[in-house]
PyMOL Python script that loads the backbone (N, CA, C, O; Angstrom):
from pymol import cmd

cmd.read_pdbstr("""\
ATOM      1  N   MET A   1       0.674  -1.090  -0.060  1.00  0.00           N
ATOM      2  CA  MET A   1      -0.002   0.086  -0.031  1.00  0.00           C
ATOM      3  C   MET A   1       0.964   1.280  -0.070  1.00  0.00           C
ATOM      4  O   MET A   1       2.137   1.224   0.300  1.00  0.00           O
ATOM      5  N   GLU A   2       0.345   2.363  -0.556  1.00  0.00           N
ATOM      6  CA  GLU A   2       1.448   3.241  -0.933  1.00  0.00           C
ATOM      7  C   GLU A   2       1.021   4.393  -0.050  1.00  0.00           C
ATOM      8  O   GLU A   2      -0.174   4.629   0.124  1.00  0.00           O
ATOM      9  N   ALA A   3       1.987   5.121   0.515  1.00  0.00           N
ATOM     10  CA  ALA A   3       1.919   6.078   1.747  1.00  0.00           C
ATOM     11  C   ALA A   3       1.273   7.343   1.007  1.00  0.00           C
ATOM     12  O   ALA A   3       1.567   7.576  -0.166  1.00  0.00           O
ATOM     13  N   SER A   4       0.484   8.062   1.644  1.00  0.00           N
ATOM     14  CA  SER A   4       0.089   9.500   1.283  1.00  0.00           C
ATOM     15  C   SER A   4       1.141  10.202   1.096  1.00  0.00           C
ATOM     16  O   SER A   4       2.142   9.970   1.773  1.00  0.00           O
ATOM     17  N   SER A   5       1.129  11.280   0.065  1.00  0.00           N
ATOM     18  CA  SER A   5       2.320  12.423  -0.060  1.00  0.00           C
ATOM     19  C   SER A   5       1.989  13.518   0.735  1.00  0.00           C
ATOM     20  O   SER A   5       2.849  14.359   0.997  1.00  0.00           O
ATOM     21  N   LEU A   6       0.828  13.612   1.159  1.00  0.00           N
ATOM     22  CA  LEU A   6       0.203  14.772   1.678  1.00  0.00           C
ATOM     23  C   LEU A   6       0.933  14.708   3.340  1.00  0.00           C
ATOM     24  O   LEU A   6       0.987  13.643   3.956  1.00  0.00           O
ATOM     25  N   SER A   7       1.346  15.729   3.785  1.00  0.00           N
ATOM     26  CA  SER A   7       1.484  16.093   5.133  1.00  0.00           C
ATOM     27  C   SER A   7       0.423  15.950   6.133  1.00  0.00           C
ATOM     28  O   SER A   7      -0.763  16.079   5.831  1.00  0.00           O
ATOM     29  N   PRO A   8       0.852  15.670   7.389  1.00  0.00           N
ATOM     30  CA  PRO A   8      -0.268  15.335   8.492  1.00  0.00           C
ATOM     31  C   PRO A   8      -0.864  17.078   8.494  1.00  0.00           C
ATOM     32  O   PRO A   8      -2.064  17.341   8.575  1.00  0.00           O
ATOM     33  N   GLU A   9      -0.021  17.902   8.415  1.00  0.00           N
ATOM     34  CA  GLU A   9      -0.483  19.272   8.726  1.00  0.00           C
ATOM     35  C   GLU A   9      -1.602  19.533   7.693  1.00  0.00           C
ATOM     36  O   GLU A   9      -2.703  19.903   8.100  1.00  0.00           O
ATOM     37  N   PHE A  10      -1.333  19.329   6.170  1.00  0.00           N
ATOM     38  CA  PHE A  10      -2.502  19.329   5.492  1.00  0.00           C
ATOM     39  C   PHE A  10      -3.774  18.917   5.807  1.00  0.00           C
ATOM     40  O   PHE A  10      -4.759  19.602   5.531  1.00  0.00           O
ATOM     41  N   TYR A  11      -3.845  17.690   6.449  1.00  0.00           N
ATOM     42  CA  TYR A  11      -4.961  16.933   6.761  1.00  0.00           C
ATOM     43  C   TYR A  11      -5.625  17.840   8.172  1.00  0.00           C
ATOM     44  O   TYR A  11      -6.837  17.899   8.381  1.00  0.00           O
ATOM     45  N   GLU A  12      -4.730  18.417   8.937  1.00  0.00           N
ATOM     46  CA  GLU A  12      -5.416  19.142  10.177  1.00  0.00           C
ATOM     47  C   GLU A  12      -5.857  20.266   9.762  1.00  0.00           C
ATOM     48  O   GLU A  12      -6.773  20.814  10.375  1.00  0.00           O
ATOM     49  N   MET A  13      -5.270  20.863   8.589  1.00  0.00           N
ATOM     50  CA  MET A  13      -5.854  22.208   8.097  1.00  0.00           C
ATOM     51  C   MET A  13      -7.180  22.030   7.286  1.00  0.00           C
ATOM     52  O   MET A  13      -8.076  22.870   7.376  1.00  0.00           O
ATOM     53  N   GLN A  14      -7.291  20.909   6.484  1.00  0.00           N
ATOM     54  CA  GLN A  14      -8.562  20.527   5.910  1.00  0.00           C
ATOM     55  C   GLN A  14      -9.622  20.042   7.047  1.00  0.00           C
ATOM     56  O   GLN A  14     -10.774  20.135   6.624  1.00  0.00           O
ATOM     57  N   ALA A  15      -9.564  19.708   7.948  1.00  0.00           N
ATOM     58  CA  ALA A  15     -10.160  19.313   8.892  1.00  0.00           C
ATOM     59  C   ALA A  15     -10.732  20.629   9.758  1.00  0.00           C
ATOM     60  O   ALA A  15     -11.912  20.729  10.092  1.00  0.00           O
ATOM     61  N   ALA A  16      -9.893  21.438  10.009  1.00  0.00           N
ATOM     62  CA  ALA A  16     -10.340  22.745  10.626  1.00  0.00           C
ATOM     63  C   ALA A  16     -11.127  23.477   9.610  1.00  0.00           C
ATOM     64  O   ALA A  16     -12.240  23.848   9.984  1.00  0.00           O
ATOM     65  N   LEU A  17     -10.714  23.806   8.202  1.00  0.00           N
ATOM     66  CA  LEU A  17     -11.638  24.403   7.531  1.00  0.00           C
ATOM     67  C   LEU A  17     -13.082  23.506   7.412  1.00  0.00           C
ATOM     68  O   LEU A  17     -14.124  24.144   7.263  1.00  0.00           O
ATOM     69  N   ALA A  18     -13.123  22.333   7.464  1.00  0.00           N
ATOM     70  CA  ALA A  18     -14.457  21.612   7.359  1.00  0.00           C
ATOM     71  C   ALA A  18     -15.386  22.006   8.730  1.00  0.00           C
ATOM     72  O   ALA A  18     -16.585  22.280   8.691  1.00  0.00           O
ATOM     73  N   ALA A  19     -14.635  21.971   9.814  1.00  0.00           N
ATOM     74  CA  ALA A  19     -15.197  22.441  11.227  1.00  0.00           C
ATOM     75  C   ALA A  19     -15.707  23.589  10.970  1.00  0.00           C
ATOM     76  O   ALA A  19     -16.904  23.787  11.176  1.00  0.00           O
ATOM     77  N   ASN A  20     -14.806  24.650  10.422  1.00  0.00           N
ATOM     78  CA  ASN A  20     -15.373  26.120  10.289  1.00  0.00           C
ATOM     79  C   ASN A  20     -16.674  26.405   9.538  1.00  0.00           C
ATOM     80  O   ASN A  20     -17.489  27.258   9.890  1.00  0.00           O
ATOM     81  N   GLU A  21     -16.816  25.448   8.250  1.00  0.00           N
ATOM     82  CA  GLU A  21     -17.440  25.597   7.362  1.00  0.00           C
ATOM     83  C   GLU A  21     -18.993  25.029   8.044  1.00  0.00           C
ATOM     84  O   GLU A  21     -20.059  25.639   7.963  1.00  0.00           O
ATOM     85  N   LEU A  22     -18.786  23.832   8.652  1.00  0.00           N
ATOM     86  CA  LEU A  22     -20.015  23.289   9.628  1.00  0.00           C
ATOM     87  C   LEU A  22     -20.701  24.389  10.420  1.00  0.00           C
ATOM     88  O   LEU A  22     -21.888  24.697  10.308  1.00  0.00           O
ATOM     89  N   ASP A  23     -19.605  25.071  11.420  1.00  0.00           N
ATOM     90  CA  ASP A  23     -19.928  25.821  12.409  1.00  0.00           C
ATOM     91  C   ASP A  23     -20.664  27.207  11.610  1.00  0.00           C
ATOM     92  O   ASP A  23     -21.430  27.862  12.316  1.00  0.00           O
ATOM     93  N   PHE A  24     -20.507  27.556  10.521  1.00  0.00           N
ATOM     94  CA  PHE A  24     -20.797  28.497   9.744  1.00  0.00           C
ATOM     95  C   PHE A  24     -22.368  28.311   9.329  1.00  0.00           C
ATOM     96  O   PHE A  24     -23.287  29.071   9.633  1.00  0.00           O
ATOM     97  N   GLU A  25     -22.436  27.240   8.642  1.00  0.00           N
ATOM     98  CA  GLU A  25     -23.814  26.515   8.210  1.00  0.00           C
ATOM     99  C   GLU A  25     -24.795  26.524   9.286  1.00  0.00           C
ATOM    100  O   GLU A  25     -25.885  27.090   9.201  1.00  0.00           O
ATOM    101  N   LEU A  26     -24.386  25.895  10.277  1.00  0.00           N
ATOM    102  CA  LEU A  26     -25.224  25.822  11.514  1.00  0.00           C
ATOM    103  C   LEU A  26     -25.673  27.143  11.921  1.00  0.00           C
ATOM    104  O   LEU A  26     -26.841  27.227  12.303  1.00  0.00           O
ATOM    105  N   HIS A  27     -24.934  28.215  11.908  1.00  0.00           N
ATOM    106  CA  HIS A  27     -25.151  29.749  12.356  1.00  0.00           C
ATOM    107  C   HIS A  27     -26.335  30.014  11.066  1.00  0.00           C
ATOM    108  O   HIS A  27     -27.509  30.284  11.317  1.00  0.00           O
ATOM    109  N   LEU A  28     -25.997  29.934  10.206  1.00  0.00           N
ATOM    110  CA  LEU A  28     -27.085  30.381   8.832  1.00  0.00           C
ATOM    111  C   LEU A  28     -28.346  29.540   9.028  1.00  0.00           C
ATOM    112  O   LEU A  28     -29.484  29.974   8.849  1.00  0.00           O
ATOM    113  N   SER A  29     -28.081  28.458   9.362  1.00  0.00           N
ATOM    114  CA  SER A  29     -29.617  27.808   9.403  1.00  0.00           C
ATOM    115  C   SER A  29     -30.515  28.398  10.518  1.00  0.00           C
ATOM    116  O   SER A  29     -31.683  28.749  10.353  1.00  0.00           O
ATOM    117  N   ALA A  30     -29.840  28.459  11.636  1.00  0.00           N
ATOM    118  CA  ALA A  30     -30.454  29.086  12.977  1.00  0.00           C
ATOM    119  C   ALA A  30     -30.908  30.563  12.696  1.00  0.00           C
ATOM    120  O   ALA A  30     -31.985  30.939  13.158  1.00  0.00           O
ATOM    121  N   CYS A  31     -30.199  31.335  12.023  1.00  0.00           N
ATOM    122  CA  CYS A  31     -30.697  32.512  11.437  1.00  0.00           C
ATOM    123  C   CYS A  31     -31.798  32.587  10.471  1.00  0.00           C
ATOM    124  O   CYS A  31     -32.689  33.437  10.477  1.00  0.00           O
ATOM    125  N   GLU A  32     -31.632  31.436   9.481  1.00  0.00           N
ATOM    126  CA  GLU A  32     -32.869  31.400   8.521  1.00  0.00           C
ATOM    127  C   GLU A  32     -34.005  31.161   9.317  1.00  0.00           C
ATOM    128  O   GLU A  32     -34.866  32.041   9.314  1.00  0.00           O
ATOM    129  N   ALA A  33     -34.208  30.020  10.088  1.00  0.00           N
ATOM    130  CA  ALA A  33     -35.082  29.570  10.873  1.00  0.00           C
ATOM    131  C   ALA A  33     -35.678  30.708  11.690  1.00  0.00           C
ATOM    132  O   ALA A  33     -36.901  30.850  11.655  1.00  0.00           O
ATOM    133  N   GLU A  34     -35.007  31.451  12.351  1.00  0.00           N
ATOM    134  CA  GLU A  34     -35.396  32.739  12.865  1.00  0.00           C
ATOM    135  C   GLU A  34     -36.101  33.749  11.875  1.00  0.00           C
ATOM    136  O   GLU A  34     -37.142  34.324  12.193  1.00  0.00           O
ATOM    137  N   ALA A  35     -35.550  33.912  10.799  1.00  0.00           N
ATOM    138  CA  ALA A  35     -36.106  34.886  10.126  1.00  0.00           C
ATOM    139  C   ALA A  35     -37.353  34.533   9.441  1.00  0.00           C
ATOM    140  O   ALA A  35     -38.173  35.383   9.093  1.00  0.00           O
ATOM    141  N   LYS A  36     -37.524  32.979   9.203  1.00  0.00           N
ATOM    142  CA  LYS A  36     -38.876  32.732   8.554  1.00  0.00           C
ATOM    143  C   LYS A  36     -39.841  32.661   9.740  1.00  0.00           C
ATOM    144  O   LYS A  36     -41.024  32.950   9.559  1.00  0.00           O
ATOM    145  N   SER A  37     -39.450  32.337  10.793  1.00  0.00           N
ATOM    146  CA  SER A  37     -40.294  32.568  11.951  1.00  0.00           C
ATOM    147  C   SER A  37     -40.939  34.053  12.201  1.00  0.00           C
ATOM    148  O   SER A  37     -42.124  34.213  12.493  1.00  0.00           O
ATOM    149  N   VAL A  38     -40.021  35.084  12.051  1.00  0.00           N
ATOM    150  CA  VAL A  38     -40.429  36.543  12.103  1.00  0.00           C
ATOM    151  C   VAL A  38     -41.481  36.616  10.965  1.00  0.00           C
ATOM    152  O   VAL A  38     -42.630  36.963  11.237  1.00  0.00           O
ATOM    153  N   ILE A  39     -41.136  36.313   9.759  1.00  0.00           N
ATOM    154  CA  ILE A  39     -41.914  36.745   8.447  1.00  0.00           C
ATOM    155  C   ILE A  39     -43.064  35.885   8.704  1.00  0.00           C
ATOM    156  O   ILE A  39     -44.116  36.421   8.353  1.00  0.00           O
ATOM    157  N   ASN A  40     -43.176  34.900   9.129  1.00  0.00           N
ATOM    158  CA  ASN A  40     -44.417  34.140   9.077  1.00  0.00           C
ATOM    159  C   ASN A  40     -45.499  34.771  10.112  1.00  0.00           C
ATOM    160  O   ASN A  40     -46.710  34.819   9.898  1.00  0.00           O
ATOM    161  N   GLY A  41     -44.808  35.266  11.323  1.00  0.00           N
ATOM    162  CA  GLY A  41     -45.656  35.887  12.354  1.00  0.00           C
ATOM    163  C   GLY A  41     -46.004  37.391  12.049  1.00  0.00           C
ATOM    164  O   GLY A  41     -46.693  38.064  12.816  1.00  0.00           O
ATOM    165  N   SER A  42     -45.485  37.861  10.890  1.00  0.00           N
ATOM    166  CA  SER A  42     -45.874  39.351  10.690  1.00  0.00           C
ATOM    167  C   SER A  42     -47.075  39.267   9.451  1.00  0.00           C
ATOM    168  O   SER A  42     -47.740  40.275   9.208  1.00  0.00           O
ATOM    169  N   PHE A  43     -47.261  38.201   8.817  1.00  0.00           N
ATOM    170  CA  PHE A  43     -48.403  38.093   8.090  1.00  0.00           C
ATOM    171  C   PHE A  43     -49.762  38.344   8.672  1.00  0.00           C
ATOM    172  O   PHE A  43     -50.087  37.716   9.680  1.00  0.00           O
ATOM    173  N   GLU A  44     -50.665  39.292   8.074  1.00  0.00           N
ATOM    174  CA  GLU A  44     -52.026  39.536   8.609  1.00  0.00           C
ATOM    175  C   GLU A  44     -52.841  38.683   7.869  1.00  0.00           C
ATOM    176  O   GLU A  44     -52.421  38.462   6.733  1.00  0.00           O
ATOM    177  N   PRO A  45     -54.035  38.062   8.226  1.00  0.00           N
ATOM    178  CA  PRO A  45     -54.996  37.580   7.754  1.00  0.00           C
ATOM    179  C   PRO A  45     -55.644  37.907   6.454  1.00  0.00           C
ATOM    180  O   PRO A  45     -55.930  39.097   6.585  1.00  0.00           O
ATOM    181  N   MET A  46     -56.002  37.560   5.380  1.00  0.00           N
ATOM    182  CA  MET A  46     -56.335  38.123   4.473  1.00  0.00           C
ATOM    183  C   MET A  46     -57.786  38.572   4.741  1.00  0.00           C
ATOM    184  O   MET A  46     -58.509  38.000   5.557  1.00  0.00           O
ATOM    185  N   PRO A  47     -58.114  39.497   4.097  1.00  0.00           N
ATOM    186  CA  PRO A  47     -59.799  39.963   4.297  1.00  0.00           C
ATOM    187  C   PRO A  47     -60.566  39.150   3.358  1.00  0.00           C
ATOM    188  O   PRO A  47     -60.134  38.699   2.297  1.00  0.00           O
ATOM    189  N   GLN A  48     -61.756  38.999   3.841  1.00  0.00           N
ATOM    190  CA  GLN A  48     -62.744  38.157   3.277  1.00  0.00           C
ATOM    191  C   GLN A  48     -63.315  38.827   1.829  1.00  0.00           C
ATOM    192  O   GLN A  48     -63.473  40.048   1.805  1.00  0.00           O
ATOM    193  N   ALA A  49     -63.568  38.170   0.839  1.00  0.00           N
ATOM    194  CA  ALA A  49     -63.820  38.554  -0.354  1.00  0.00           C
ATOM    195  C   ALA A  49     -65.122  39.008  -0.247  1.00  0.00           C
ATOM    196  O   ALA A  49     -65.903  38.412   0.494  1.00  0.00           O
ATOM    197  N   GLU A  50     -65.558  40.235  -1.048  1.00  0.00           N
ATOM    198  CA  GLU A  50     -66.906  40.488  -1.015  1.00  0.00           C
ATOM    199  C   GLU A  50     -67.742  39.937  -1.857  1.00  0.00           C
ATOM    200  O   GLU A  50     -67.285  39.562  -2.938  1.00  0.00           O
ATOM    201  N   THR A  51     -69.024  39.773  -1.594  1.00  0.00           N
ATOM    202  CA  THR A  51     -69.680  38.766  -2.323  1.00  0.00           C
ATOM    203  C   THR A  51     -70.244  39.502  -3.292  1.00  0.00           C
ATOM    204  O   THR A  51     -70.486  38.798  -4.273  1.00  0.00           O
ATOM    205  N   GLN A  52     -70.632  40.902  -3.461  1.00  0.00           N
ATOM    206  CA  GLN A  52     -71.055  41.544  -4.206  1.00  0.00           C
ATOM    207  C   GLN A  52     -70.191  42.885  -4.844  1.00  0.00           C
ATOM    208  O   GLN A  52     -70.170  44.005  -4.332  1.00  0.00           O
ATOM    209  N   PRO A  53     -69.657  42.570  -5.795  1.00  0.00           N
ATOM    210  CA  PRO A  53     -68.592  43.825  -6.164  1.00  0.00           C
ATOM    211  C   PRO A  53     -69.378  45.167  -6.156  1.00  0.00           C
ATOM    212  O   PRO A  53     -70.527  45.289  -6.580  1.00  0.00           O
ATOM    213  N   GLN A  54     -68.565  46.229  -5.585  1.00  0.00           N
ATOM    214  CA  GLN A  54     -69.223  47.567  -5.606  1.00  0.00           C
ATOM    215  C   GLN A  54     -69.010  48.236  -6.992  1.00  0.00           C
ATOM    216  O   GLN A  54     -67.923  48.312  -7.566  1.00  0.00           O
ATOM    217  N   GLN A  55     -70.145  48.692  -7.432  1.00  0.00           N
ATOM    218  CA  GLN A  55     -70.099  49.434  -8.922  1.00  0.00           C
ATOM    219  C   GLN A  55     -69.425  50.634  -8.312  1.00  0.00           C
ATOM    220  O   GLN A  55     -69.618  51.032  -7.164  1.00  0.00           O
ATOM    221  N   SER A  56     -68.611  51.170  -9.203  1.00  0.00           N
ATOM    222  CA  SER A  56     -68.109  52.708  -9.165  1.00  0.00           C
ATOM    223  C   SER A  56     -68.590  53.204 -10.488  1.00  0.00           C
ATOM    224  O   SER A  56     -69.179  52.477 -11.288  1.00  0.00           O
ATOM    225  N   THR A  57     -68.285  54.633 -10.722  1.00  0.00           N
ATOM    226  CA  THR A  57     -68.607  55.240 -11.915  1.00  0.00           C
ATOM    227  C   THR A  57     -67.786  54.692 -12.939  1.00  0.00           C
ATOM    228  O   THR A  57     -68.282  54.528 -14.054  1.00  0.00           O
ATOM    229  N   ASN A  58     -66.581  54.379 -12.718  1.00  0.00           N
ATOM    230  CA  ASN A  58     -65.608  54.049 -13.934  1.00  0.00           C
ATOM    231  C   ASN A  58     -65.283  52.488 -13.409  1.00  0.00           C
ATOM    232  O   ASN A  58     -64.329  52.190 -12.691  1.00  0.00           O
ATOM    233  N   SER A  59     -66.104  51.732 -13.832  1.00  0.00           N
ATOM    234  CA  SER A  59     -66.082  50.181 -13.341  1.00  0.00           C
ATOM    235  C   SER A  59     -66.223  49.522 -14.580  1.00  0.00           C
ATOM    236  O   SER A  59     -66.960  49.975 -15.455  1.00  0.00           O
ATOM    237  N   VAL A  60     -65.593  48.522 -14.715  1.00  0.00           N
ATOM    238  CA  VAL A  60     -65.931  47.388 -15.828  1.00  0.00           C
ATOM    239  C   VAL A  60     -67.159  46.843 -15.779  1.00  0.00           C
ATOM    240  O   VAL A  60     -67.700  46.210 -16.686  1.00  0.00           O
ATOM    241  N   TYR A  61     -67.619  47.104 -14.663  1.00  0.00           N
ATOM    242  CA  TYR A  61     -69.195  46.371 -14.597  1.00  0.00           C
ATOM    243  C   TYR A  61     -70.269  47.471 -15.040  1.00  0.00           C
ATOM    244  O   TYR A  61     -71.451  47.171 -14.871  1.00  0.00           O
ATOM    245  N   ASN A  62     -70.019  48.494 -15.491  1.00  0.00           N
ATOM    246  CA  ASN A  62     -70.606  49.283 -16.018  1.00  0.00           C
ATOM    247  C   ASN A  62     -70.158  49.985 -17.514  1.00  0.00           C
ATOM    248  O   ASN A  62     -70.396  51.131 -17.894  1.00  0.00           O
ATOM    249  N   LEU A  63     -69.492  48.991 -18.165  1.00  0.00           N
ATOM    250  CA  LEU A  63     -68.675  49.409 -19.274  1.00  0.00           C
ATOM    251  C   LEU A  63     -69.548  49.949 -20.483  1.00  0.00           C
ATOM    252  O   LEU A  63     -69.107  50.829 -21.222  1.00  0.00           O
ATOM    253  N   ASN A  64     -70.872  49.357 -20.665  1.00  0.00           N
ATOM    254  CA  ASN A  64     -71.365  49.823 -21.539  1.00  0.00           C
ATOM    255  C   ASN A  64     -72.046  51.402 -21.532  1.00  0.00           C
ATOM    256  O   ASN A  64     -72.365  52.119 -22.481  1.00  0.00           O
ATOM    257  N   GLU A  65     -72.117  51.595 -20.279  1.00  0.00           N
ATOM    258  CA  GLU A  65     -72.701  52.880 -19.803  1.00  0.00           C
ATOM    259  C   GLU A  65     -71.470  53.844 -20.131  1.00  0.00           C
ATOM    260  O   GLU A  65     -71.739  54.884 -20.732  1.00  0.00           O
ATOM    261  N   ILE A  66     -70.214  53.599 -19.806  1.00  0.00           N
ATOM    262  CA  ILE A  66     -69.046  54.233 -20.287  1.00  0.00           C
ATOM    263  C   ILE A  66     -68.956  54.473 -21.761  1.00  0.00           C
ATOM    264  O   ILE A  66     -68.834  55.577 -22.291  1.00  0.00           O
ATOM    265  N   LEU A  67     -69.023  53.442 -22.297  1.00  0.00           N
ATOM    266  CA  LEU A  67     -69.036  53.550 -23.956  1.00  0.00           C
ATOM    267  C   LEU A  67     -69.978  54.336 -24.460  1.00  0.00           C
ATOM    268  O   LEU A  67     -69.710  55.031 -25.441  1.00  0.00           O
ATOM    269  N   ASP A  68     -71.260  54.361 -23.869  1.00  0.00           N
ATOM    270  CA  ASP A  68     -72.315  54.971 -24.281  1.00  0.00           C
ATOM    271  C   ASP A  68     -72.092  56.518 -24.396  1.00  0.00           C
ATOM    272  O   ASP A  68     -72.369  57.239 -25.354  1.00  0.00           O
ATOM    273  N   ALA A  69     -71.580  56.827 -23.311  1.00  0.00           N
ATOM    274  CA  ALA A  69     -71.256  58.373 -22.908  1.00  0.00           C
ATOM    275  C   ALA A  69     -70.462  59.024 -23.990  1.00  0.00           C
ATOM    276  O   ALA A  69     -70.655  60.161 -24.420  1.00  0.00           O
ATOM    277  N   PHE A  70     -69.525  58.156 -24.395  1.00  0.00           N
ATOM    278  CA  PHE A  70     -68.731  58.756 -25.499  1.00  0.00           C
ATOM    279  C   PHE A  70     -69.249  58.739 -26.996  1.00  0.00           C
ATOM    280  O   PHE A  70     -68.521  59.169 -27.890  1.00  0.00           O
ATOM    281  N   SER A  71     -70.371  58.295 -27.232  1.00  0.00           N
ATOM    282  CA  SER A  71     -70.896  57.993 -28.371  1.00  0.00           C
ATOM    283  C   SER A  71     -71.966  59.137 -28.760  1.00  0.00           C
ATOM    284  O   SER A  71     -72.597  59.060 -29.815  1.00  0.00           O
TER     285      SER A  71
END
""", "prot")
cmd.dss("prot")
cmd.show_as("cartoon", "prot")
cmd.util.cbc("prot")
cmd.orient("prot")
């Protein structure tokens, strides 16, 4: 079996980098969960839809009246 040409210091450095990345990712996931919680808590319930649309003077519901006014 062939011995590795890389030094033990290289492996130690790689292990330290991997540990730092894991620590960073755990912090990010905790921040992400907290941000999602705050965002979800800030949503207001949607208002109920009106059963009868209110007709205003310039509404699509009285389009014929609007067109008749210009002819």
